[in-house]
Chimera marker file (.cmm) of the C-alpha trace (Angstrom):
<marker_set name="trace">
<marker id="1" x="0.000" y="0.000" z="0.000" r="1" g="1" b="0" radius="0.5"/>
<marker id="2" x="3.004" y="2.217" z="0.157" r="1" g="1" b="0" radius="0.5"/>
<marker id="3" x="1.756" y="4.366" z="3.011" r="1" g="1" b="0" radius="0.5"/>
<marker id="4" x="-0.980" y="5.994" z="0.946" r="1" g="1" b="0" radius="0.5"/>
<marker id="5" x="-3.426" y="7.952" z="3.092" r="1" g="1" b="0" radius="0.5"/>
<marker id="6" x="-6.804" y="6.319" z="3.537" r="1" g="1" b="0" radius="0.5"/>
<marker id="7" x="-9.703" y="8.530" z="2.580" r="1" g="1" b="0" radius="0.5"/>
<marker id="8" x="-13.021" y="8.437" z="4.421" r="1" g="1" b="0" radius="0.5"/>
<marker id="9" x="-14.795" y="7.123" z="1.347" r="1" g="1" b="0" radius="0.5"/>
<marker id="10" x="-17.207" y="4.248" z="1.955" r="1" g="1" b="0" radius="0.5"/>
<marker id="11" x="-17.544" y="1.495" z="-0.634" r="1" g="1" b="0" radius="0.5"/>
<marker id="12" x="-20.072" y="2.224" z="-3.358" r="1" g="1" b="0" radius="0.5"/>
<marker id="13" x="-23.368" y="0.377" z="-3.198" r="1" g="1" b="0" radius="0.5"/>
<marker id="14" x="-22.913" y="-3.213" z="-4.309" r="1" g="1" b="0" radius="0.5"/>
<marker id="15" x="-19.139" y="-3.014" z="-3.947" r="1" g="1" b="0" radius="0.5"/>
<marker id="16" x="-16.880" y="-4.030" z="-1.103" r="1" g="1" b="0" radius="0.5"/>
<marker id="17" x="-13.944" y="-1.979" z="-2.391" r="1" g="1" b="0" radius="0.5"/>
<marker id="18" x="-12.975" y="1.362" z="-0.886" r="1" g="1" b="0" radius="0.5"/>
<marker id="19" x="-10.737" y="4.113" z="-2.226" r="1" g="1" b="0" radius="0.5"/>
<marker id="20" x="-7.264" y="4.222" z="-0.647" r="1" g="1" b="0" radius="0.5"/>
<marker id="21" x="-5.792" y="6.798" z="-2.990" r="1" g="1" b="0" radius="0.5"/>
<marker id="22" x="-6.658" y="8.480" z="-6.251" r="1" g="1" b="0" radius="0.5"/>
<marker id="23" x="-5.277" y="5.543" z="-8.237" r="1" g="1" b="0" radius="0.5"/>
<marker id="24" x="-5.895" y="2.404" z="-6.166" r="1" g="1" b="0" radius="0.5"/>
<marker id="25" x="-8.798" y="0.474" z="-4.731" r="1" g="1" b="0" radius="0.5"/>
<marker id="26" x="-8.502" y="-2.319" z="-2.207" r="1" g="1" b="0" radius="0.5"/>
<marker id="27" x="-10.888" y="-4.910" z="-0.818" r="1" g="1" b="0" radius="0.5"/>
<marker id="28" x="-10.876" y="-5.250" z="2.951" r="1" g="1" b="0" radius="0.5"/>
<marker id="29" x="-10.682" y="-8.952" z="3.759" r="1" g="1" b="0" radius="0.5"/>
<marker id="30" x="-10.031" y="-8.884" z="7.504" r="1" g="1" b="0" radius="0.5"/>
<marker id="31" x="-9.564" y="-6.361" z="10.289" r="1" g="1" b="0" radius="0.5"/>
<marker id="32" x="-8.976" y="-6.617" z="14.012" r="1" g="1" b="0" radius="0.5"/>
<marker id="33" x="-8.579" y="-4.068" z="16.781" r="1" g="1" b="0" radius="0.5"/>
<marker id="34" x="-6.358" y="-4.277" z="19.873" r="1" g="1" b="0" radius="0.5"/>
<marker id="35" x="-3.377" y="-5.767" z="18.036" r="1" g="1" b="0" radius="0.5"/>
<marker id="36" x="-0.299" y="-4.778" z="20.022" r="1" g="1" b="0" radius="0.5"/>
<marker id="37" x="3.263" y="-4.041" z="18.971" r="1" g="1" b="0" radius="0.5"/>
<marker id="38" x="5.787" y="-4.527" z="21.760" r="1" g="1" b="0" radius="0.5"/>
<marker id="39" x="8.722" y="-2.128" z="21.590" r="1" g="1" b="0" radius="0.5"/>
<marker id="40" x="10.396" y="-3.877" z="24.543" r="1" g="1" b="0" radius="0.5"/>
<marker id="41" x="9.736" y="-6.708" z="26.990" r="1" g="1" b="0" radius="0.5"/>
<marker id="42" x="7.925" y="-4.286" z="29.322" r="1" g="1" b="0" radius="0.5"/>
<marker id="43" x="4.119" y="-4.552" z="28.976" r="1" g="1" b="0" radius="0.5"/>
<marker id="44" x="3.807" y="-0.801" z="29.544" r="1" g="1" b="0" radius="0.5"/>
<marker id="45" x="5.803" y="-0.231" z="26.360" r="1" g="1" b="0" radius="0.5"/>
<marker id="46" x="3.237" y="-1.705" z="23.995" r="1" g="1" b="0" radius="0.5"/>
<marker id="47" x="1.271" y="0.144" z="21.309" r="1" g="1" b="0" radius="0.5"/>
<marker id="48" x="-2.322" y="-0.779" z="20.524" r="1" g="1" b="0" radius="0.5"/>
<marker id="49" x="-3.520" y="-0.652" z="16.950" r="1" g="1" b="0" radius="0.5"/>
<marker id="50" x="-5.583" y="-2.119" z="14.144" r="1" g="1" b="0" radius="0.5"/>
<marker id="51" x="-4.409" y="-4.713" z="11.665" r="1" g="1" b="0" radius="0.5"/>
<marker id="52" x="-6.047" y="-5.376" z="8.345" r="1" g="1" b="0" radius="0.5"/>
<marker id="53" x="-5.544" y="-7.627" z="5.363" r="1" g="1" b="0" radius="0.5"/>
<marker id="54" x="-6.558" y="-6.187" z="2.017" r="1" g="1" b="0" radius="0.5"/>
<marker id="55" x="-6.554" y="-7.376" z="-1.569" r="1" g="1" b="0" radius="0.5"/>
<marker id="56" x="-5.186" y="-4.837" z="-4.007" r="1" g="1" b="0" radius="0.5"/>
<marker id="57" x="-6.267" y="-4.172" z="-7.580" r="1" g="1" b="0" radius="0.5"/>
<marker id="58" x="-3.339" y="-6.305" z="-8.732" r="1" g="1" b="0" radius="0.5"/>
<marker id="59" x="-4.742" y="-9.312" z="-6.788" r="1" g="1" b="0" radius="0.5"/>
<marker id="60" x="-1.847" y="-9.043" z="-4.340" r="1" g="1" b="0" radius="0.5"/>
<marker id="61" x="-2.513" y="-9.246" z="-0.595" r="1" g="1" b="0" radius="0.5"/>
<marker id="62" x="-1.284" y="-6.608" z="1.835" r="1" g="1" b="0" radius="0.5"/>
<marker id="63" x="-1.121" y="-6.390" z="5.618" r="1" g="1" b="0" radius="0.5"/>
<marker id="64" x="-1.314" y="-3.015" z="7.319" r="1" g="1" b="0" radius="0.5"/>
<marker id="65" x="-1.093" y="-2.054" z="10.976" r="1" g="1" b="0" radius="0.5"/>
<marker id="66" x="-2.148" y="1.393" z="12.207" r="1" g="1" b="0" radius="0.5"/>
<marker id="67" x="-1.689" y="2.667" z="15.777" r="1" g="1" b="0" radius="0.5"/>
<marker id="68" x="-4.965" y="3.639" z="17.453" r="1" g="1" b="0" radius="0.5"/>
<marker id="69" x="-3.485" y="7.029" z="18.348" r="1" g="1" b="0" radius="0.5"/>
<marker id="70" x="-3.341" y="7.975" z="14.651" r="1" g="1" b="0" radius="0.5"/>
<marker id="71" x="-7.032" y="7.315" z="14.017" r="1" g="1" b="0" radius="0.5"/>
<marker id="72" x="-9.898" y="9.665" z="14.780" r="1" g="1" b="0" radius="0.5"/>
<marker id="73" x="-12.793" y="8.451" z="16.905" r="1" g="1" b="0" radius="0.5"/>
<marker id="74" x="-14.922" y="8.331" z="13.749" r="1" g="1" b="0" radius="0.5"/>
<marker id="75" x="-12.424" y="6.086" z="11.930" r="1" g="1" b="0" radius="0.5"/>
<marker id="76" x="-12.150" y="3.675" z="14.846" r="1" g="1" b="0" radius="0.5"/>
<link id1="1" id2="2" r="1" g="1" b="0" radius="0.2"/>
<link id1="2" id2="3" r="1" g="1" b="0" radius="0.2"/>
<link id1="3" id2="4" r="1" g="1" b="0" radius="0.2"/>
<link id1="4" id2="5" r="1" g="1" b="0" radius="0.2"/>
<link id1="5" id2="6" r="1" g="1" b="0" radius="0.2"/>
<link id1="6" id2="7" r="1" g="1" b="0" radius="0.2"/>
<link id1="7" id2="8" r="1" g="1" b="0" radius="0.2"/>
<link id1="8" id2="9" r="1" g="1" b="0" radius="0.2"/>
<link id1="9" id2="10" r="1" g="1" b="0" radius="0.2"/>
<link id1="10" id2="11" r="1" g="1" b="0" radius="0.2"/>
<link id1="11" id2="12" r="1" g="1" b="0" radius="0.2"/>
<link id1="12" id2="13" r="1" g="1" b="0" radius="0.2"/>
<link id1="13" id2="14" r="1" g="1" b="0" radius="0.2"/>
<link id1="14" id2="15" r="1" g="1" b="0" radius="0.2"/>
<link id1="15" id2="16" r="1" g="1" b="0" radius="0.2"/>
<link id1="16" id2="17" r="1" g="1" b="0" radius="0.2"/>
<link id1="17" id2="18" r="1" g="1" b="0" radius="0.2"/>
<link id1="18" id2="19" r="1" g="1" b="0" radius="0.2"/>
<link id1="19" id2="20" r="1" g="1" b="0" radius="0.2"/>
<link id1="20" id2="21" r="1" g="1" b="0" radius="0.2"/>
<link id1="21" id2="22" r="1" g="1" b="0" radius="0.2"/>
<link id1="22" id2="23" r="1" g="1" b="0" radius="0.2"/>
<link id1="23" id2="24" r="1" g="1" b="0" radius="0.2"/>
<link id1="24" id2="25" r="1" g="1" b="0" radius="0.2"/>
<link id1="25" id2="26" r="1" g="1" b="0" radius="0.2"/>
<link id1="26" id2="27" r="1" g="1" b="0" radius="0.2"/>
<link id1="27" id2="28" r="1" g="1" b="0" radius="0.2"/>
<link id1="28" id2="29" r="1" g="1" b="0" radius="0.2"/>
<link id1="29" id2="30" r="1" g="1" b="0" radius="0.2"/>
<link id1="30" id2="31" r="1" g="1" b="0" radius="0.2"/>
<link id1="31" id2="32" r="1" g="1" b="0" radius="0.2"/>
<link id1="32" id2="33" r="1" g="1" b="0" radius="0.2"/>
<link id1="33" id2="34" r="1" g="1" b="0" radius="0.2"/>
<link id1="34" id2="35" r="1" g="1" b="0" radius="0.2"/>
<link id1="35" id2="36" r="1" g="1" b="0" radius="0.2"/>
<link id1="36" id2="37" r="1" g="1" b="0" radius="0.2"/>
<link id1="37" id2="38" r="1" g="1" b="0" radius="0.2"/>
<link id1="38" id2="39" r="1" g="1" b="0" radius="0.2"/>
<link id1="39" id2="40" r="1" g="1" b="0" radius="0.2"/>
<link id1="40" id2="41" r="1" g="1" b="0" radius="0.2"/>
<link id1="41" id2="42" r="1" g="1" b="0" radius="0.2"/>
<link id1="42" id2="43" r="1" g="1" b="0" radius="0.2"/>
<link id1="43" id2="44" r="1" g="1" b="0" radius="0.2"/>
<link id1="44" id2="45" r="1" g="1" b="0" radius="0.2"/>
<link id1="45" id2="46" r="1" g="1" b="0" radius="0.2"/>
<link id1="46" id2="47" r="1" g="1" b="0" radius="0.2"/>
<link id1="47" id2="48" r="1" g="1" b="0" radius="0.2"/>
<link id1="48" id2="49" r="1" g="1" b="0" radius="0.2"/>
<link id1="49" id2="50" r="1" g="1" b="0" radius="0.2"/>
<link id1="50" id2="51" r="1" g="1" b="0" radius="0.2"/>
<link id1="51" id2="52" r="1" g="1" b="0" radius="0.2"/>
<link id1="52" id2="53" r="1" g="1" b="0" radius="0.2"/>
<link id1="53" id2="54" r="1" g="1" b="0" radius="0.2"/>
<link id1="54" id2="55" r="1" g="1" b="0" radius="0.2"/>
<link id1="55" id2="56" r="1" g="1" b="0" radius="0.2"/>
<link id1="56" id2="57" r="1" g="1" b="0" radius="0.2"/>
<link id1="57" id2="58" r="1" g="1" b="0" radius="0.2"/>
<link id1="58" id2="59" r="1" g="1" b="0" radius="0.2"/>
<link id1="59" id2="60" r="1" g="1" b="0" radius="0.2"/>
<link id1="60" id2="61" r="1" g="1" b="0" radius="0.2"/>
<link id1="61" id2="62" r="1" g="1" b="0" radius="0.2"/>
<link id1="62" id2="63" r="1" g="1" b="0" radius="0.2"/>
<link id1="63" id2="64" r="1" g="1" b="0" radius="0.2"/>
<link id1="64" id2="65" r="1" g="1" b="0" radius="0.2"/>
<link id1="65" id2="66" r="1" g="1" b="0" radius="0.2"/>
<link id1="66" id2="67" r="1" g="1" b="0" radius="0.2"/>
<link id1="67" id2="68" r="1" g="1" b="0" radius="0.2"/>
<link id1="68" id2="69" r="1" g="1" b="0" radius="0.2"/>
<link id1="69" id2="70" r="1" g="1" b="0" radius="0.2"/>
<link id1="70" id2="71" r="1" g="1" b="0" radius="0.2"/>
<link id1="71" id2="72" r="1" g="1" b="0" radius="0.2"/>
<link id1="72" id2="73" r="1" g="1" b="0" radius="0.2"/>
<link id1="73" id2="74" r="1" g="1" b="0" radius="0.2"/>
<link id1="74" id2="75" r="1" g="1" b="0" radius="0.2"/>
<link id1="75" id2="76" r="1" g="1" b="0" radius="0.2"/>
</marker_set>
């Protein structure tokens, strides 16, 4: 996905694709909240986020993880 910003554009009716950038569409296959990244062995040093698996227009599969702190309440 190359770090392209995700727009707040819902899938069109009858489609399960959403717009990720001006030139690419992806299909969300799986998402999960409360997926943690541990920066050290200390539990206090973990970062909560969302992980998703998407299928790109080239039929490739991508995994993305986004920290919760970077998402607005609406996007969560």
